[in-house]
A tleap script that builds the chain and sets N, CA, C and O, in Angstrom:
source leaprc.protein.ff14SB
mol = sequence {
  NMET ALA ARG ILE GLY VAL GLU GLN SER LEU
  THR ASP VAL ARG GLN ALA LEU GLU SER ARG
  GLY TYR GLN VAL VAL THR LEU LYS GLN GLU
  ASN ASP ALA LYS ASN CYS ASP CYS CYS VAL
  ILE THR GLY SER ASP LYS ASN VAL MET GLY
  TYR HIE ASN VAL VAL THR ASN GLY SER VAL
  ILE ASP ALA ARG GLY LEU THR ALA GLU GLU
  ILE CYS LYS GLN VAL GLU SER ARG LEU CVAL
}
set mol.1.N position { 30.289 -23.268 -22.488 }
set mol.1.CA position { 31.630 -23.365 -23.037 }
set mol.1.C position { 32.442 -22.160 -22.574 }
set mol.1.O position { 31.885 -21.126 -22.207 }
set mol.2.N position { 33.732 -22.304 -22.596 }
set mol.2.CA position { 34.642 -21.275 -22.104 }
set mol.2.C position { 34.642 -20.035 -22.995 }
set mol.2.O position { 34.343 -20.096 -24.188 }
set mol.3.N position { 34.985 -18.921 -22.377 }
set mol.3.CA position { 35.078 -17.632 -23.074 }
set mol.3.C position { 36.565 -17.337 -23.296 }
set mol.3.O position { 37.333 -17.246 -22.338 }
set mol.4.N position { 36.968 -17.187 -24.569 }
set mol.4.CA position { 38.361 -17.011 -24.935 }
set mol.4.C position { 38.553 -15.645 -25.587 }
set mol.4.O position { 37.847 -15.300 -26.535 }
set mol.5.N position { 39.498 -14.878 -25.085 }
set mol.5.CA position { 39.853 -13.595 -25.688 }
set mol.5.C position { 40.963 -13.804 -26.702 }
set mol.5.O position { 41.951 -14.479 -26.413 }
set mol.6.N position { 40.806 -13.229 -27.890 }
set mol.6.CA position { 41.796 -13.388 -28.955 }
set mol.6.C position { 42.079 -12.021 -29.565 }
set mol.6.O position { 41.156 -11.277 -29.897 }
set mol.7.N position { 43.367 -11.696 -29.711 }
set mol.7.CA position { 43.721 -10.425 -30.343 }
set mol.7.C position { 43.159 -10.359 -31.752 }
set mol.7.O position { 43.026 -11.374 -32.436 }
set mol.8.N position { 42.838 -9.163 -32.164 }
set mol.8.CA position { 42.129 -8.908 -33.413 }
set mol.8.C position { 42.818 -9.499 -34.641 }
set mol.8.O position { 42.134 -9.962 -35.554 }
set mol.9.N position { 44.134 -9.498 -34.693 }
set mol.9.CA position { 44.861 -9.948 -35.890 }
set mol.9.C position { 44.917 -11.467 -36.041 }
set mol.9.O position { 45.360 -11.959 -37.078 }
set mol.10.N position { 44.486 -12.210 -35.044 }
set mol.10.CA position { 44.588 -13.673 -35.064 }
set mol.10.C position { 43.299 -14.319 -35.571 }
set mol.10.O position { 42.660 -15.095 -34.860 }
set mol.11.N position { 42.928 -13.990 -36.805 }
set mol.11.CA position { 41.652 -14.466 -37.342 }
set mol.11.C position { 41.620 -15.986 -37.510 }
set mol.11.O position { 40.573 -16.602 -37.311 }
set mol.12.N position { 42.749 -16.598 -37.873 }
set mol.12.CA position { 42.768 -18.059 -38.031 }
set mol.12.C position { 42.559 -18.760 -36.696 }
set mol.12.O position { 41.922 -19.811 -36.635 }
set mol.13.N position { 43.093 -18.179 -35.630 }
set mol.13.CA position { 42.911 -18.731 -34.280 }
set mol.13.C position { 41.453 -18.572 -33.856 }
set mol.13.O position { 40.856 -19.493 -33.298 }
set mol.14.N position { 40.891 -17.406 -34.121 }
set mol.14.CA position { 39.480 -17.142 -33.801 }
set mol.14.C position { 38.582 -18.180 -34.470 }
set mol.14.O position { 37.714 -18.765 -33.821 }
set mol.15.N position { 38.789 -18.403 -35.752 }
set mol.15.CA position { 37.965 -19.351 -36.500 }
set mol.15.C position { 38.118 -20.772 -35.963 }
set mol.15.O position { 37.138 -21.506 -35.841 }
set mol.16.N position { 39.359 -21.153 -35.642 }
set mol.16.CA position { 39.608 -22.504 -35.126 }
set mol.16.C position { 38.924 -22.710 -33.778 }
set mol.16.O position { 38.350 -23.771 -33.531 }
set mol.17.N position { 38.979 -21.708 -32.907 }
set mol.17.CA position { 38.348 -21.821 -31.591 }
set mol.17.C position { 36.827 -21.829 -31.708 }
set mol.17.O position { 36.154 -22.598 -31.020 }
set mol.18.N position { 36.283 -20.974 -32.577 }
set mol.18.CA position { 34.831 -20.941 -32.773 }
set mol.18.C position { 34.321 -22.264 -33.337 }
set mol.18.O position { 33.234 -22.716 -32.979 }
set mol.19.N position { 35.105 -22.886 -34.221 }
set mol.19.CA position { 34.678 -24.165 -34.795 }
set mol.19.C position { 34.647 -25.271 -33.738 }
set mol.19.O position { 33.980 -26.290 -33.917 }
set mol.20.N position { 35.374 -25.062 -32.636 }
set mol.20.CA position { 35.369 -26.014 -31.522 }
set mol.20.C position { 34.297 -25.662 -30.483 }
set mol.20.O position { 34.168 -26.342 -29.465 }
set mol.21.N position { 33.533 -24.604 -30.745 }
set mol.21.CA position { 32.424 -24.259 -29.882 }
set mol.21.C position { 32.722 -23.238 -28.796 }
set mol.21.O position { 31.867 -22.975 -27.950 }
set mol.22.N position { 33.920 -22.655 -28.801 }
set mol.22.CA position { 34.244 -21.648 -27.789 }
set mol.22.C position { 33.604 -20.315 -28.120 }
set mol.22.O position { 33.416 -19.971 -29.287 }
set mol.23.N position { 33.274 -19.570 -27.077 }
set mol.23.CA position { 32.819 -18.193 -27.246 }
set mol.23.C position { 34.079 -17.341 -27.345 }
set mol.23.O position { 34.871 -17.302 -26.404 }
set mol.24.N position { 34.275 -16.661 -28.470 }
set mol.24.CA position { 35.493 -15.897 -28.698 }
set mol.24.C position { 35.190 -14.399 -28.642 }
set mol.24.O position { 34.254 -13.910 -29.275 }
set mol.25.N position { 36.006 -13.688 -27.868 }
set mol.25.CA position { 35.886 -12.242 -27.701 }
set mol.25.C position { 37.112 -11.600 -28.329 }
set mol.25.O position { 38.233 -12.048 -28.087 }
set mol.26.N position { 36.918 -10.559 -29.132 }
set mol.26.CA position { 38.047 -9.856 -29.731 }
set mol.26.C position { 38.675 -8.925 -28.708 }
set mol.26.O position { 37.990 -8.115 -28.084 }
set mol.27.N position { 39.986 -9.051 -28.542 }
set mol.27.CA position { 40.719 -8.200 -27.609 }
set mol.27.C position { 41.218 -6.963 -28.349 }
set mol.27.O position { 42.206 -7.018 -29.083 }
set mol.28.N position { 40.520 -5.848 -28.145 }
set mol.28.CA position { 40.919 -4.587 -28.764 }
set mol.28.C position { 41.547 -3.658 -27.733 }
set mol.28.O position { 42.424 -2.854 -28.049 }
set mol.29.N position { 41.085 -3.784 -26.505 }
set mol.29.CA position { 41.612 -2.973 -25.407 }
set mol.29.C position { 41.665 -3.823 -24.147 }
set mol.29.O position { 41.103 -4.917 -24.099 }
set mol.30.N position { 42.331 -3.320 -23.148 }
set mol.30.CA position { 42.598 -4.075 -21.926 }
set mol.30.C position { 41.347 -4.666 -21.277 }
set mol.30.O position { 41.358 -5.822 -20.855 }
set mol.31.N position { 40.291 -3.898 -21.197 }
set mol.31.CA position { 39.076 -4.349 -20.507 }
set mol.31.C position { 38.341 -5.477 -21.224 }
set mol.31.O position { 37.482 -6.127 -20.629 }
set mol.32.N position { 38.667 -5.716 -22.495 }
set mol.32.CA position { 38.021 -6.805 -23.234 }
set mol.32.C position { 38.368 -8.167 -22.645 }
set mol.32.O position { 37.648 -9.140 -22.869 }
set mol.33.N position { 39.464 -8.246 -21.897 }
set mol.33.CA position { 39.913 -9.518 -21.322 }
set mol.33.C position { 39.152 -9.897 -20.051 }
set mol.33.O position { 39.271 -11.023 -19.568 }
set mol.34.N position { 38.375 -8.966 -19.513 }
set mol.34.CA position { 37.612 -9.269 -18.301 }
set mol.34.C position { 36.678 -10.448 -18.546 }
set mol.34.O position { 36.056 -10.550 -19.603 }
set mol.35.N position { 36.588 -11.324 -17.575 }
set mol.35.CA position { 35.720 -12.502 -17.613 }
set mol.35.C position { 36.099 -13.538 -18.665 }
set mol.35.O position { 35.299 -14.421 -18.975 }
set mol.36.N position { 37.305 -13.444 -19.215 }
set mol.36.CA position { 37.768 -14.468 -20.155 }
set mol.36.C position { 38.466 -15.572 -19.367 }
set mol.36.O position { 39.191 -15.306 -18.409 }
set mol.37.N position { 38.237 -16.798 -19.781 }
set mol.37.CA position { 38.878 -17.946 -19.149 }
set mol.37.C position { 40.313 -18.116 -19.630 }
set mol.37.O position { 41.142 -18.719 -18.948 }
set mol.38.N position { 40.593 -17.575 -20.814 }
set mol.38.CA position { 41.920 -17.691 -21.410 }
set mol.38.C position { 42.041 -16.587 -22.468 }
set mol.38.O position { 41.048 -16.223 -23.098 }
set mol.39.N position { 43.252 -16.055 -22.664 }
set mol.39.CA position { 43.481 -15.037 -23.684 }
set mol.39.C position { 44.642 -15.450 -24.572 }
set mol.39.O position { 45.636 -15.999 -24.098 }
set mol.40.N position { 44.507 -15.181 -25.866 }
set mol.40.CA position { 45.559 -15.473 -26.833 }
set mol.40.C position { 46.039 -14.144 -27.395 }
set mol.40.O position { 45.258 -13.372 -27.952 }
set mol.41.N position { 47.346 -13.883 -27.241 }
set mol.41.CA position { 47.917 -12.620 -27.689 }
set mol.41.C position { 49.027 -12.875 -28.695 }
set mol.41.O position { 49.557 -13.983 -28.781 }
set mol.42.N position { 49.377 -11.837 -29.458 }
set mol.42.CA position { 50.449 -11.962 -30.440 }
set mol.42.C position { 51.812 -11.762 -29.807 }
set mol.42.O position { 52.814 -12.218 -30.358 }
set mol.43.N position { 51.876 -11.099 -28.679 }
set mol.43.CA position { 53.154 -10.828 -28.042 }
set mol.43.C position { 53.820 -9.577 -28.559 }
set mol.43.O position { 54.846 -9.162 -28.021 }
set mol.44.N position { 53.266 -8.962 -29.586 }
set mol.44.CA position { 53.869 -7.754 -30.156 }
set mol.44.C position { 53.598 -6.517 -29.317 }
set mol.44.O position { 54.206 -5.470 -29.539 }
set mol.45.N position { 52.696 -6.627 -28.364 }
set mol.45.CA position { 52.333 -5.501 -27.509 }
set mol.45.C position { 52.935 -5.646 -26.122 }
set mol.45.O position { 52.292 -5.292 -25.134 }
set mol.46.N position { 54.142 -6.153 -26.029 }
set mol.46.CA position { 54.777 -6.381 -24.728 }
set mol.46.C position { 54.901 -5.073 -23.970 }
set mol.46.O position { 55.073 -4.009 -24.565 }
set mol.47.N position { 54.814 -5.162 -22.680 }
set mol.47.CA position { 54.867 -4.003 -21.801 }
set mol.47.C position { 56.317 -3.655 -21.487 }
set mol.47.O position { 56.890 -4.180 -20.533 }
set mol.48.N position { 56.911 -2.770 -22.286 }
set mol.48.CA position { 58.319 -2.433 -22.117 }
set mol.48.C position { 58.580 -1.571 -20.888 }
set mol.48.O position { 59.714 -1.508 -20.414 }
set mol.49.N position { 57.573 -0.921 -20.373 }
set mol.49.CA position { 57.748 -0.065 -19.191 }
set mol.49.C position { 57.654 -0.852 -17.892 }
set mol.49.O position { 57.995 -0.333 -16.830 }
set mol.50.N position { 57.201 -2.084 -17.961 }
set mol.50.CA position { 57.137 -2.921 -16.771 }
set mol.50.C position { 55.890 -2.742 -15.922 }
set mol.50.O position { 55.844 -3.249 -14.801 }
set mol.51.N position { 54.882 -2.042 -16.414 }
set mol.51.CA position { 53.636 -1.889 -15.673 }
set mol.51.C position { 52.802 -3.139 -15.864 }
set mol.51.O position { 52.768 -3.709 -16.955 }
set mol.52.N position { 52.134 -3.564 -14.816 }
set mol.52.CA position { 51.301 -4.761 -14.898 }
set mol.52.C position { 49.926 -4.465 -14.317 }
set mol.52.O position { 49.800 -4.154 -13.133 }
set mol.53.N position { 48.923 -4.561 -15.134 }
set mol.53.CA position { 47.543 -4.414 -14.684 }
set mol.53.C position { 46.853 -5.750 -14.921 }
set mol.53.O position { 46.654 -6.154 -16.067 }
set mol.54.N position { 46.496 -6.423 -13.861 }
set mol.54.CA position { 45.844 -7.716 -13.997 }
set mol.54.C position { 44.368 -7.486 -14.287 }
set mol.54.O position { 43.637 -6.916 -13.477 }
set mol.55.N position { 43.951 -7.941 -15.460 }
set mol.55.CA position { 42.565 -7.758 -15.877 }
set mol.55.C position { 41.819 -9.082 -15.834 }
set mol.55.O position { 40.607 -9.109 -15.618 }
set mol.56.N position { 42.536 -10.178 -16.037 }
set mol.56.CA position { 41.904 -11.493 -16.065 }
set mol.56.C position { 42.696 -12.471 -15.206 }
set mol.56.O position { 43.916 -12.364 -15.085 }
set mol.57.N position { 41.995 -13.411 -14.621 }
set mol.57.CA position { 42.656 -14.470 -13.862 }
set mol.57.C position { 42.932 -15.680 -14.738 }
set mol.57.O position { 43.526 -16.658 -14.284 }
set mol.58.N position { 42.505 -15.617 -15.981 }
set mol.58.CA position { 42.695 -16.734 -16.897 }
set mol.58.C position { 44.112 -16.806 -17.433 }
set mol.58.O position { 44.908 -15.885 -17.251 }
set mol.59.N position { 44.417 -17.912 -18.096 }
set mol.59.CA position { 45.729 -18.107 -18.710 }
set mol.59.C position { 45.910 -17.181 -19.893 }
set mol.59.O position { 44.945 -16.795 -20.553 }
set mol.60.N position { 47.168 -16.827 -20.157 }
set mol.60.CA position { 47.506 -16.020 -21.329 }
set mol.60.C position { 48.459 -16.837 -22.186 }
set mol.60.O position { 49.482 -17.326 -21.706 }
set mol.61.N position { 48.112 -16.980 -23.463 }
set mol.61.CA position { 48.926 -17.750 -24.407 }
set mol.61.C position { 49.531 -16.796 -25.424 }
set mol.61.O position { 48.816 -16.027 -26.067 }
set mol.62.N position { 50.848 -16.849 -25.566 }
set mol.62.CA position { 51.560 -16.060 -26.566 }
set mol.62.C position { 51.564 -16.861 -27.867 }
set mol.62.O position { 52.125 -17.956 -27.916 }
set mol.63.N position { 50.946 -16.329 -28.914 }
set mol.63.CA position { 50.747 -17.058 -30.163 }
set mol.63.C position { 51.960 -17.062 -31.089 }
set mol.63.O position { 51.948 -17.738 -32.117 }
set mol.64.N position { 53.002 -16.319 -30.738 }
set mol.64.CA position { 54.165 -16.241 -31.633 }
set mol.64.C position { 54.745 -17.620 -31.913 }
set mol.64.O position { 55.058 -18.375 -30.993 }
set mol.65.N position { 54.883 -17.935 -33.199 }
set mol.65.CA position { 55.493 -19.188 -33.620 }
set mol.65.C position { 54.598 -20.415 -33.536 }
set mol.65.O position { 55.051 -21.526 -33.814 }
set mol.66.N position { 53.343 -20.236 -33.160 }
set mol.66.CA position { 52.426 -21.373 -33.023 }
set mol.66.C position { 51.381 -21.356 -34.127 }
set mol.66.O position { 50.973 -20.292 -34.593 }
set mol.67.N position { 50.952 -22.537 -34.540 }
set mol.67.CA position { 49.860 -22.636 -35.502 }
set mol.67.C position { 48.533 -22.518 -34.742 }
set mol.67.O position { 48.497 -22.622 -33.516 }
set mol.68.N position { 47.458 -22.301 -35.482 }
set mol.68.CA position { 46.131 -22.226 -34.866 }
set mol.68.C position { 45.809 -23.521 -34.130 }
set mol.68.O position { 45.217 -23.493 -33.051 }
set mol.69.N position { 46.193 -24.647 -34.705 }
set mol.69.CA position { 45.944 -25.949 -34.077 }
set mol.69.C position { 46.704 -26.083 -32.757 }
set mol.69.O position { 46.154 -26.572 -31.769 }
set mol.70.N position { 47.957 -25.653 -32.741 }
set mol.70.CA position { 48.763 -25.718 -31.511 }
set mol.70.C position { 48.170 -24.827 -30.418 }
set mol.70.O position { 48.166 -25.187 -29.241 }
set mol.71.N position { 47.675 -23.672 -30.822 }
set mol.71.CA position { 47.059 -22.758 -29.861 }
set mol.71.C position { 45.788 -23.368 -29.292 }
set mol.71.O position { 45.547 -23.285 -28.087 }
set mol.72.N position { 44.976 -23.979 -30.141 }
set mol.72.CA position { 43.749 -24.634 -29.664 }
set mol.72.C position { 44.078 -25.723 -28.648 }
set mol.72.O position { 43.388 -25.857 -27.637 }
set mol.73.N position { 45.116 -26.494 -28.905 }
set mol.73.CA position { 45.519 -27.544 -27.966 }
set mol.73.C position { 45.971 -26.944 -26.641 }
set mol.73.O position { 45.674 -27.496 -25.582 }
set mol.74.N position { 46.688 -25.818 -26.684 }
set mol.74.CA position { 47.106 -25.156 -25.447 }
set mol.74.C position { 45.901 -24.624 -24.672 }
set mol.74.O position { 45.839 -24.749 -23.449 }
set mol.75.N position { 44.955 -24.039 -25.381 }
set mol.75.CA position { 43.739 -23.541 -24.731 }
set mol.75.C position { 43.034 -24.687 -24.042 }
set mol.75.O position { 42.665 -24.568 -22.873 }
set mol.76.N position { 42.839 -25.788 -24.734 }
set mol.76.CA position { 42.149 -26.936 -24.166 }
set mol.76.C position { 42.866 -27.496 -22.947 }
set mol.76.O position { 42.219 -27.879 -21.972 }
set mol.77.N position { 44.190 -27.549 -22.986 }
set mol.77.CA position { 44.954 -28.090 -21.858 }
set mol.77.C position { 44.893 -27.168 -20.639 }
set mol.77.O position { 44.968 -27.641 -19.505 }
set mol.78.N position { 44.760 -25.881 -20.854 }
set mol.78.CA position { 44.732 -24.939 -19.742 }
set mol.78.C position { 43.351 -24.793 -19.125 }
set mol.78.O position { 43.215 -24.247 -18.030 }
set mol.79.N position { 42.337 -25.269 -19.810 }
set mol.79.CA position { 40.972 -25.153 -19.305 }
set mol.79.C position { 40.514 -26.400 -18.560 }
set mol.79.O position { 39.394 -26.439 -18.049 }
set mol.80.N position { 41.357 -27.404 -18.495 }
set mol.80.CA position { 41.001 -28.672 -17.853 }
set mol.80.C position { 40.833 -28.481 -16.355 }
set mol.80.O position { 40.533 -29.437 -15.640 }
savepdb mol mol.pdb
quit
């Protein structure tokens, strides 16, 4: 099953993804995203300085305004 990185504060998303059988990794620092097929972030940590360090080749989903169910559907659609 796919490996999904989820920011620490998104516990409802973590639980929903785990219940679907995904391996969920808590994103506490940049390197936690390595080897993740997809990452779910809150968007509150936007890079205002414009620096970009690519750590993962997987999709990144901004969770702002989405329910856990909507996020799970986005994860599933991006892993096809």
